[in-house]
C-alpha atoms as one frame of an Amber mdcrd trajectory, in Angstrom:
protein
 116.418  79.453  99.922 116.171  75.706 100.501 119.771  75.096  99.343 121.125
  77.268 102.185 119.808  74.973 104.929 122.170  72.347 106.373 120.900  68.787
 106.504 118.832  67.995 109.585 119.876  64.828 111.380 117.296  62.915 113.427
 117.308  62.581 117.226 119.751  59.950 118.526 118.140  56.528 117.962 120.446
  54.771 120.444 119.500  57.125 123.271 115.825  56.697 122.350 116.197  52.906
 122.404 117.882  53.091 125.815 115.042  55.256 127.119 112.476  52.829 125.750
 114.222  49.955 127.512 114.454  51.939 130.749 110.702  52.635 130.617 110.127
  48.870 130.713 112.292  48.586 133.843 110.604  51.363 135.829 108.437  50.328
 138.776 105.079  50.590 137.007 103.026  48.625 134.504 104.258  49.027 130.934
 102.568  51.977 129.270 100.933  53.164 132.491 102.260  56.718 132.081 100.737
  57.070 128.617 102.057  59.969 126.515 104.666  60.789 129.165 106.542  57.679
 128.129 106.626  58.602 124.430 107.673  62.167 125.259 110.485  61.001 127.533
 111.819  58.703 124.807 111.696  61.559 122.282 113.517  63.896 124.650 116.205
  61.307 125.369 116.787  61.079 121.625 116.864  64.865 121.275 119.440  65.176
 124.046 121.381  62.074 123.008 121.269  61.021 126.648 119.399  58.452 128.720
 117.918  59.348 131.043 117.307  62.852 129.701 118.309  65.913 131.738 115.750
  68.316 133.146 115.550  71.553 131.130 117.914  74.163 132.495 117.094  77.014
 130.104 113.729  76.740 128.356 113.103  79.830 126.236 109.953  81.368 124.730
 110.474  83.795 121.846 107.395  85.833 120.882 107.559  87.158 117.305 105.482
  90.339 116.961 104.228  91.978 113.767 101.305  93.899 112.381  99.398  92.795
 109.285  97.867  95.128 106.720  94.873  92.851 106.375  93.785  93.967 109.862
  92.438  97.150 108.242  89.750  94.952 106.646  88.330  94.379 110.163  89.178
  90.693 110.276  89.940  90.884 114.009  87.900  91.788 117.066  90.662  94.226
 118.070  92.171  97.300 116.378  95.719  97.138 114.929  97.256  99.348 117.625
  96.796  96.527 120.140  99.883  94.783 118.719 102.258  97.499 119.896 100.431
  97.799 123.206 100.722  94.061 123.833 104.417  94.045 122.890 104.959  96.613
 125.644 102.867  94.538 128.061 104.884  91.392 127.350 108.099  93.355 127.744
 106.872  94.602 131.122 106.031  91.060 132.267 102.266  91.532 132.483 100.892
  89.339 129.689  99.464  85.832 129.917 102.651  84.385 128.456 104.689  85.949
 131.259 102.452  84.450 133.926 102.504  80.998 132.349 106.247  81.127 131.685
 106.829  81.728 135.382 104.879  78.572 136.211 106.790  76.609 133.544 110.185
  78.028 134.592 110.918  79.467 131.157 112.353  82.771 129.999 110.449  85.093
 127.655 111.825  87.253 124.867 109.737  89.398 122.511 111.067  90.243 119.034
 109.536  93.064 116.990 109.859  92.099 113.315 107.099  94.276 111.806 105.125
  96.168 114.434 103.514  99.332 113.084 104.936 101.810 115.600 107.722 104.355
 115.479 110.960 102.339 115.480 113.417 102.724 118.297 116.420 101.043 119.842
 114.089  98.347 121.171 113.391  97.025 117.637 116.768  96.038 116.164 115.246
  93.097 114.259 112.394  94.991 112.602 112.080  94.239 108.869 109.399  96.849
 108.127 106.389  98.547 109.684 103.504  96.101 109.214 103.171  93.597 106.401
 101.109  94.373 103.301  97.384  93.691 103.089  97.519  90.150 101.702  94.006
  90.367 100.251  95.199  92.878  97.662  99.028  92.977  97.752 102.073  90.976
  98.735 102.904  90.826 102.424 106.623  91.386 101.803 109.189  91.880  99.087
 111.509  89.000  98.223 114.354  90.767 100.035 112.248  91.329 103.148 111.143
  87.696 103.165 114.734  86.492 103.060 115.690  88.989 105.776 112.846  87.841
 108.033 113.785  84.169 107.658 117.398  85.113 108.432 116.279  86.972 111.578
 114.483  83.875 112.835 117.491  81.675 112.146 119.834  84.107 113.875 117.619
  84.298 116.966 117.490  80.506 117.207 121.291  80.461 117.036 121.536  83.174
 119.706 119.279  81.254 122.065 120.981  77.889 121.566 124.440  79.453 121.858
 123.300  81.007 125.152 122.351  77.553 126.477 118.695  77.108 125.518 117.789
  73.417 125.722 114.110  73.796 124.725 112.558  76.432 122.482 108.991  77.712
 122.094 107.901  80.205 119.447 105.022  82.522 120.247 103.160  85.118 118.178
 101.673  88.547 118.733  99.939  90.480 115.972  96.433  91.658 115.135  95.399
  89.944 111.879  98.032  87.217 112.082  95.545  84.319 112.140  94.220  85.504
 108.765  97.670  85.215 107.184  98.343  81.938 108.982  95.047  80.507 107.736
  95.995  81.316 104.144  99.274  79.418 104.552  97.476  76.381 105.967  94.788
  76.466 103.276  97.409  76.675 100.529  99.619  73.901 101.893  96.795  71.509
 102.812  94.712  72.363  99.731  91.552  73.357 101.599  88.899  75.964 100.836
  88.540  79.141 102.958  85.203  78.129 104.506  86.846  74.960 105.824  89.834
  76.647 107.464  88.651  80.044 108.727  87.996  80.273 112.465  86.986  82.965
 114.923  90.511  84.096 115.787  90.355  86.734 118.519  86.588  86.251 118.871
  85.034  87.822 115.762  81.289  87.769 115.146  79.559  86.395 112.039  80.147
  89.570 110.023  83.819  89.531 110.986  84.047  85.871 110.018  82.613  86.701
 106.589  85.155  89.509 106.104  87.970  87.229 107.212  86.832  84.446 104.873
  86.733  86.885 101.951  90.251  88.094 102.763  91.549  84.526 102.970  89.825
  83.698  99.668  91.421  86.656  97.889  94.880  86.018  99.319  94.633  82.321
  98.524  93.765  83.139  94.906  96.876  85.313  94.668  99.080  82.663  96.307
  97.869  79.649  94.340 100.662  77.255  93.340 103.299  79.362  95.148 106.428
  77.650  96.473 106.944  77.883 100.267 109.176  80.986 100.284 106.952  82.752
  97.777 103.948  81.805  99.893 105.513  83.653 102.842 106.168  86.637 100.603
 102.709  86.781  99.024 100.407  85.788 101.852 102.448  85.448 105.044 104.273
  88.220 106.831 107.534  89.063 108.541 106.534  87.261 111.738 105.552  84.047
 109.964 108.746  84.102 107.896 110.868  84.708 110.992 109.110  81.885 112.856
 109.706  79.519 109.938 113.394  80.381 110.080 113.457  79.994 113.864 111.784
  76.578 113.832 113.928  75.275 110.990 117.158  76.459 112.593 116.219  74.939
 115.952 116.063  71.562 114.206 119.401  72.219 112.503 120.845  72.940 115.962
 119.322  69.708 117.348 117.166  71.557 119.889 113.661  70.326 120.765 110.728
  72.657 120.127 107.205  72.837 121.525 104.843  74.317 118.940 102.058  76.644
 120.025  98.821  77.480 118.225  97.654  78.238 114.700 100.131  80.972 113.782
 103.214  79.108 114.970 102.023  75.825 113.479 101.331  77.511 110.125 104.942
  78.727 110.149 106.026  75.192 111.044 104.107  73.856 108.052 106.196  76.120
 105.807 109.420  75.290 107.664 108.770  71.582 107.176 108.842  72.180 103.399
 111.997  74.283 103.610 113.899  72.014 106.003 113.159  68.312 105.447 113.414
  66.349 108.673 112.781  69.343 110.935 109.457  68.037 112.359 111.372  65.229
 114.110 112.535  67.905 116.544 109.065  69.313 117.226 106.124  68.353 119.370
 102.735  70.087 119.458 101.993  71.750 122.783  98.254  71.999 122.286  95.325
  72.104 119.888  93.355  75.347 119.586  89.721  75.615 118.415  90.895  77.095
 115.083  90.034  74.597 112.306  93.207  75.505 110.398  95.307  74.554 113.420
  93.915  71.028 113.503  94.501  70.663 109.753  98.098  71.859 110.121  98.788
  69.445 112.982  97.425  66.534 110.983  99.524  67.537 107.981 102.638  67.545
 110.192 101.656  64.243 111.809 101.746  65.755 115.313  99.393  64.829 118.143
  98.895  67.732 120.583  99.785  67.231 124.227  96.874  69.344 125.501  93.446
  70.376 124.239  92.139  73.090 126.552  90.275  75.298 124.089  93.039  77.922
 124.263  93.293  80.391 121.364  95.374  83.261 122.728  98.693  82.724 120.958
 101.799  84.316 122.504 103.166  80.801 123.091 100.686  80.259 125.930  99.439
  76.801 124.932 102.982  75.494 124.602 103.929  77.105 127.918 101.110  75.217
 129.650 102.365  71.990 128.036 105.973  72.540 129.126 105.415  71.180 132.667
 104.129  67.994 131.037 107.481  67.652 129.267 109.227  68.303 132.563 107.129
  65.528 134.121 108.135  63.164 131.305 111.813  63.873 131.979 111.462  63.588
 135.749 109.661  60.253 135.735 112.152  58.583 133.404 115.160  60.060 135.191
 114.244  59.585 138.856 111.737  56.759 139.237 112.965  53.564 140.813 113.293
  50.433 138.708 111.894  47.047 139.678 115.423  45.946 140.578 116.480  49.035
 142.571 113.253  49.040 144.612 113.257  45.254 145.040 109.779  45.038 143.510
 108.696  41.889 141.736 108.621  42.415 137.972 105.555  41.377 135.961 105.311
  37.712 135.135 106.819  36.803 131.750
């Protein structure tokens, strides 16, 4: 699987250097805009242009799938909610739709393993639900490869259609359990350290979830990244890993969302060396595994608002911050153009 990925080149260092120099000429004290300055320099490098251009087609792709482990009551909600929420997102009524409107981003939902009767609206579906990872593999080897390929193809579709910023979102009851296993395996942490409350489970639910993560982690010990997706991931996580890796191949910046997306990114980083250079973390959720995954990737979240919904919502809230970073670097006056005295040498 790793041999099939093209080499990922880094963002343009010359454009980043030009952006850094321009920041020093803007009519403000050096560093006064904090993280906005770093983000604007990163975006200039991603676009190969200084100053960077404002995003014309930001796109949020929500990968939806059911997980067999949900039958072990690891979530506060029943499995049928996945299909119901996919319909709600498609109708424009979910939180991600509301936040995308504020951020001026388009939303697309992709059914890769929802446990409903298939129809014409699910052309990318790999299977109905993933296996119960506590006792069986999530996918077959063929299904894992197909799911990764779906994610890569969707990234290509979006970039070819003009997407200049991508966000992956997730929708699936039980998906934080699978994501937590991936993070625990790749960061070498014990279940009690990584398991959080997910959709709002009580103490008994937390104990069931921890047991499921423990059992899946035992089955997935020492697995390579692709095998980890097969044994303890799911079609959505595999597709997201493909999506995030291919976005980097296509030199397109990505805002990561919460635990599920960041767990997929942790796998993608192993499959596609250099890919994290094209990613920034939109936010930090209260899930302990999310914080561990961010630290492993070396990413500092833009926001920390206690959000734990998924769907791409945390990244969508962070998108206006990226827009602000672009706008300040691109349109602010310089000391020279505004005839303002520069700081003393």
